[in-house]
N, C-alpha and C positions, 0 to 999 in steps of 0.2 A: 567112622566118621566120614568117610569119603561118600559112603552112599546120602549120608545124612545134608551132607554140602549140596549135592547134587539135587536133592529134594528142595533144600530149602532157595536154589536159583531158580528151579520149575517155580516154587510158590510167588516168590519175588516177581518173573517172568509173568506169570496168570495175573498177578494182582496189577501188575504197571498194563499190560496190554489192554485192561477190563477198563482201568481208568481213562486210559488214550480213547478208547471207542466212545467212552460215554461223555468226552471232553470234561470229566471230572477233575482236569490238571495234573501234574506228573504224581506218581506214588514211587516211596521210597525205595530204591533201589541201588544194588552195588556197581560198580564200574560194568562188570562183564554184560548187567543187563542194561544198563544205561546203552551199551554199544547197540546192544539189538536192538533196542526203541529207537535208535536213530534209525535203523536202516528201515525198521518197522514203519515209521514214519515216512519215509521216502517212498516207500512201496506202497503206501496207502491211497497218496494221491497219484499215483499212475493207473491207468493211462490218463494224461491232461488234457483239456478240453479241445486243444486244438487237433490231439492225435484223435479226439472221439468224434470230432467234427468230419475229420479225414476218414475215420472208418467207418462212421455212418455215412458218408456220401458214396464211397466206393461198393460198401454192400446193396446200397440202394442203385446204383447203376449196373452193377453186377445181375440184380433181379430185373431191373429193365431189361438188360438185352435178353436175359431168360425167358422174359415174358414174349419179346419179341422173336427171339427164335422159337418158343413154339408155334407162334403165331404164322410165323413165315413157312413154318413147315406143314401148314393146311394144307389138304388136298387139295384147292382151288388155286394154290401157290405154287410155282416151280421150287423147287428147293433150294436151289442156289440163289436165289433172288431176292429182293424184300417186296411187300404187296403193292410200294409203291415206287416208278424209279423215275427220273426226268427223261423224258425222251427228246434229243436234241433233233434239230435240221438242219445241218449244215449244206454249205455249198462242196465243201470239201472236209471230208469226214476222216480222210487218211490225214491229211497236214493237222486237223482238231486231235485226234487221236495222238499224232507225235507231239504237240503241244503238252497235252495232259500229261503224257510220260515225262518227258522232259522237266516238268514245271512242278507237277504234282505227285509224281512219282505212281502215277496211273499204272494199272497193267491191264494189259487187252486181252479178252478172256472169248471174243468171238466177233468174225468179221464173213461177210456173205457178200461176194460181189456179183453184180449184174454180169452179164456176156459182154458189155460196154466198157467193163472196168469200175464202174461208179459203184459205190459202195449201197447196197439193199438195207443193210443191217450190221449193226455192230454192238459191240457194248465193252466196256471197260469197269473196272474195279477200282474205287481209291479208299482204300483200309474197309470198311463194315458198308460201304456203299456201293449200287452198281448203277450206272449212266449208260443209256442205249441212245443210238442215234442211226440216221438213216438220212441218205440225198433224197429228197423230194423230186420227183421227176411230172412232167405233164402239167396239169392245173395246180400242182400242190408247187409252194415257194419255199425256199429258204427262209427261215426266219429266226433270230438270235435269242436266247433265253437268259436269265438272269440266274445265278446258284447261289448259294451258300456253303461256303466250304471251309471247314476244321480244320487247322493244321498243326501240327507241333512248334512249329518255329515258323510264324508269319513273316518273320523279318527275312528268314533266308527264301523264303517261298516268293516274298513279292520283288525282291533281285532277282532271281530266276525269270520270273514272269515278264520285266522288266526287259531283261537282256535278252528273253525269247521272241521280244516284239509287242509286248502288251502295253498298252495306253493306259497311264495311270488317271481314272477318276476320283479318286482321293487317294493323299498319303498314308502313311501308316499314323494311326493317333490310337490314344489308352482312351476307351469309353468309360463312362462311370458305371454301366452296366457289368463291367468285369470282362470286357473283352479288349484286347488289342487286333487291331484290324487295318485292313486297308482295302479299295474297291478297283480292279481293274478290269478292262476290255481284253478280251484276247482277239488276234488278230483274224479272227473270225465273226466279229461281231457281239458275243456273249460276253456279258458282265459276271464278274466272279467278285463275292464279296467274302476275302480270305480274310481268317480269323484266327487267334490263340486265344482260349478261355483260359482267365486265370481263376484254377481253381485244383482241385485235386486232379482233373483229367482236363486236356484242352480240350475236350466237347462238353458242352454243358447237358445236365441231366435232362432225358426225354429227347434229345437230337441224335441223328447221325451225323458222319464227317460231312455228308452233301445232303443238302437240302434244298428243294424247289424253291425259288423266291418268284413272286407272281408281283409284277406292276401292272394296276390296274385302273380305269374310272369305273367308280361304284362298289368299293371293298365291301361296304355291308351286305349290300344285295348279293355281292358272291359268296359271303358266307353262309346267307341263307339259303341260298339253291344247292350249296355243297350238304348243308347238313339235310335239305328236305331230298335230296336226289340220291346221294351217294352215303348217307348216312356218319357224313362229317360230325367230330365234336371238338368246340370252339374251346381250346385250349389257355390261351393268352387272348386279349384286346387292349390295346394302348390308344389312347384318342388324345388328341389337339384339345384345346380349350373350345376350340369351334366346333368339336364333334369329328374330326377327320381323323379315320383311323390311320394314324401313323404306322402302326405296327401290328401283325396278327399270329398266333400258332393256332394251325388247326389240322389236328389228327384225322387221318382217314385209314382206316386197317392198322397196320403196325409202325405207322411211318405219318411225320408230319410234312404239312405245307405250310411256308410262310407267304404273307404277302402284305401289301402295303398299297395307301393310297397315290397313284403318279403324282408327283407335283416338279417345279423347276428343271434340274437337269435330268432328273428321274423320272424318261417319260414312260410313257404304256411300253411294257414289256411282256406279252402274253407267254407264255408256255407250252408246251405239249408234255403229257403224263400217261403211262402206262401204270394203269390201276386194274390188279387181280379183284373181283368179286366173286362172292359166292353165286351169286345167280346174275348172268350175265343181261338175259333177257329183262329180267325185273328193274334192276338198275339201269339200262337202256331208256325203257318205258317209263320211269320216272323220271329221269332228265328230261325228255322230252316234254311230259307234261308239266315241269318246271319251267318251261323256255328255252332249252337246248334245239338246235338243229342238228339234222342227223349228218353224220359224214358217211355211215355203214350201217346196214341193218344187223343184225347178229346172225352169225353163222358159223360154221366149223370150218376149221383150219388144217390143211395137212399136217402144220407141225404140233399139232395134238392141243389147239386152242379153241375153244370158244368166243368170239370177239365181235364186238362193236364198234360204231367210232361216234364221237359228238363234237358240238363245240359250246362251250357253255355262253353264256350271255355277255360274258366279258373278253370271248373270244380265243377261250383256252382252251387246245385240243384235249380231248380224253380217249385214250385208247384201252375199253374196257375188254376185259378177258378172264377167263377160268381155264386152269388146266383141267385137262381131258384125258391126258396121255397117260 
């Protein structure tokens, strides 16, 4: 009798589950099966749409990071860095490093002083991004730059920046594109567009914590130059009704460069960038043919790189390099 009762419950459960899955309405069932069906119905709708979206975004971000890691470990790129990095030219590199440590939680990973005590080269890491810098001498002059920085808590970072002597360019605001952001100018003249993205991660898909931002005159021409000379790929372009490029994202190697047409208080602010390429000589040649001017011809350096330098038609400096060590 007990075995017959158990078989009857199993039969009822099979019939009820089949009815539920086929949306045929509830099948007759006893109290034991009814309770099991309630649990099954709850489980059937899991994971919900919000969880699915969050999981999809996280998996896509991980896949992007893995692709980026695979790219940055290519032979022509030093293993510990990205293929594209902003290169700052401050008058006081030591002070700037201290500011970035205090405000952004940066980690100093390299510092090479000259005999006179000035900093020839230094590098810091902010989360997944490396920023390089060096104090210019001789004919080269200090030049402020603009950087887009994503952080976990923009309110806290903004407060620390102001307390450390930064100037507010625009206060905290929630943007329609999903960022809570503020713009500041550090005591050394660099603009930082600091944001927290409202999503599964505080950094939007496709970007790193730090992205160089170029404010130039003639943004469309600069985009064309980067495509023809450095193999750039246009990821996004947003134009005003008048056709002005308000914002663009350009992928070069494993990284993004953001840019927009200088206007109003956002004056032209060119940058310097360290870019690893597979063939320095070919990239240098294409850049010159596309309208760049030469800073230095390709040559092998004692620190294990073949490198060259150019200035693009908008005034940005590009230090092209290949790891040969």
